[in-house]
C-alpha positions, 0 to 999 in steps of 0.5 A: 409367421413369416419374417422377411431381411432388409438389405441394410444391416440394423446398427445394432447388429453391426461389426465396427471397422476397426473390430472386423479389421482386427480379426481379419489381420489373423487371415494370412497366419492361416494361409501361409503357415498351412497352404505354403507347406501344402503348395510346396510340397512337390515342387520341394521333395518331388522335384528338388530332393527326388522324394517319390510322389507317394511319400510327398502324399503320405506327409500331407495325408498324415499331417491332415489325419492328425488334424482329424483327431486335434481340430474336434478336441480343440474346438470341443475344449473352447467351446466348453473353456470359461474364463473371464477373457472369454472362451476363445481369447486365451487360445488364440493369444498362447496358441500364435506363440507356440505356433510361431515357435514350432512352424520353422521346424519343419524344414529346418531338417539336416541336409543329407538325410535319406527320403524316408528319413526327411519324410518322418522328420516332416511328418513328426514336427509337423505334428508338433506344429499342428498341434499348436496351430489348432489352438489358435486356428479352432478359436480363431475361426470360432471367433467369426461365428459369433461377432454377429447376428445379422445375415448379411453382416456375417458376409461383410466381416467375413469379406474384410478378412478375405482382402487379407487373407488374399494378400496372404495367399499372392505371398504363398503364390511366389514362395517357389521362385523366392526360394530358387533364388541365388541367395539360397545357393547350395555350396555343395551343388553350386545351384539355388536350394529350394530346401535352404531357401525355405528354411528362410522363409520358415522365420519370416512366416513364424514372424507373420504368426506370432505378430497376427495371430495375438491381434485378434485376441487382444482387440476382437470382441466374443459377442455370443459369449457375454449373453449366452456362452458364459451361461451354458452347460458345459457339452460332452465330446461325443455328445457334440461331435454326434449333433454336429455330424447330424447336421444335415446342412452342415454335412451338404456343406462340407461336401460342397466345399470338399468337391469344390476344393478338390477340383482346384488342389489338382489344378494348382497341384498336379498342374504345376507338373502340366505346366512344369514339364509339358509346357515349359519342358521341364524348367523350373525356372519358368514354371516358377515364374509363371507361378508367381505372375499367375498368383498375381493375376489371382490376387487381382481377380480376386480381390475386384470380385470380392466386393461384387460377391458381397453386394450381389449376396445381398440381392440374390443370396448366399447360396446363388453367388455360391453356385456362380463361383463354382461355375466360373472355376468349371470353366478354367477347368474345362478350358485347360486343355487348350490354354496349357500349350507349350506354343503359348504358355502364357494363356495359362493366366486366363485359368488363373484369373477364371480360378480368382473370380471363383475363390473370391466368392467360396471365402466369401460365401462358405464362412458366412453360410456355416454361420447360419449353420450354427443358429440352425443348430442353436434353434434345434439344440439350445446350444451354442457349438461354434468350436464344434462346427469350426473344428470339423469344418477346418478339418475338411478344408484342409482334407479337402485340399490334401485329397487332391494333392494325395490323388496327384502323387499316384496319378502322377506315377500311374502316367509313367511320369518320371522326375528324372527325365525332366522335360524328356517325358514320353509323348504318352505320358503327357497325353495322359496327364493332361486328360486326368487334369481335366477329367477330375477337377470337372467332376467334381466341380460338377458334383459341387454345383449339384450339391448347392441345390439341396442346400436349405438355408435362404436369406428368408430361412436365416431371418426366420431362424433368428426371429425365433431364436430371439423370441426364445432366448431374447437379442444377442 
C-alpha cells in the first residue's frame, strides 16, 4: 500500500505556536554555551596568550572525547526515566541550573598560569561544565524528536528554534570584538585583554543559560511519553548503543553532518588566521571587527533563508533541500581563493553570505530528518529511543567542529606559521595557509554531497512508516 503526504499539516499533528516558542527559547543555550568556547579558543589561547595551537587542539578534543562518554549515558538515562513530569523535563530544569553555575569557572583561571597549567584548568572545569550541560542538553534535544508525528510539522518546529539559534549565533560572532573593548584593559599590559573580557562575558552567558534553559522544562509537553514512553520497557545501555549505531540512515546522516561541519569549521577557525594575518597583516582589531560584520551578514542571510527552506522542503523534500544547502556552502569554500585578499578585505563578506544561506538549510533539515529516523527505528525495534539518537548525534555535531579545530592547530604549525611574527609571516607560509583553506573544506563538502544521495528516507517513505506504526500501536 502506498501512502501520500499532503503539504498541509493535519490539525491534530500541529504543535501550538506557544509550545514551539517555549521550546525554541532553549536554542540559544546550546549555541552560546558550547560554541563560544569553540569559536574563541584560538584567538584567546593562541593569539593573545601565546599557547601553542597544539595545546588549543588538545583542549577542544579532550572536551569532545568527554562528551563521547557522557552524552550517550545521559541519553540512555533520560530514555529510561519515568516520572510524573515526564522523561525529559526534570533533567532540563536541573541541568539548566547546574550549567549556569559551572560555565564561568572555565574562564576564571588565575592570571600568570603557565600555558600547560591553563590548559589543564580549562580542560578540568570544561569537563565539569559539560557534565552538567549534558544533563540539560540531551533531554532538551530529545524533546524535539517527540513533539509531533508529522513529516512537515517537524520542520516547522525546527524552523522556529532556528530563528533563536541564529540570533544567538549573531552574539557569538561579536564576542571576540566585545572582549577587546577598553573596559577590559589589563592593569599589567595596559592593553585590552580578551582573557579578562571572557570572564565577564561568561557571567552574562550563565544568566542566559539559567533563564532560557528552564523555560522548555516548564512549558513543553512530552507528547510521545504520555502514550508510548511511560509504558515502554526500560532499555539496556549497550543494547541501545548497538541498535543506534546499526541504524544505516542514522549513520549516513551522521557522516553527512560530520563532512559538512568539518568543512565549515575549517572555514571558521583556520579562516580566522588567513583573515587576520594574510588579509589584515596581523591587525587583530580589524579582524575582530570584520568577524563581527561577517556575523551580521551571516545572521541576515540565515534568517532570510530559513522560511525559504521550510516552504521548499514541503514541495521537494528535506533531502533535496539539504543538498542545495551543501552546494551553496561549497561555493563559499571554492571562492575564498579570490575573496580573501589584502587589496579588498571586505570581499570576505561574500563568503559569509553564502555560509549563512547554507547553514539555514543544514540546521533546519538535519534535526527534522533525525526525527524521521527515530520513527523508522521504532518500526524496527518497537522502542522510542529519542535520547539514544540525540546523544550520539549531539556528540557528532560537536566532534565535527572540533575535528576542524583540531586540524587547524597542527596544520598551522605545518605551514610554518608563528604567532610571534604577527603579520610578517613569510610568503611561503601564506601560500600554504591559503591552499589548505580551500582544499580541505572542498573535499569535505563534496563528500557530504555524495552521502546525501544514499539517505533513504523521503516524504513518501516517512508517510509509509507512519502509516505502519499507527496501524500497529495507534496514533500519538
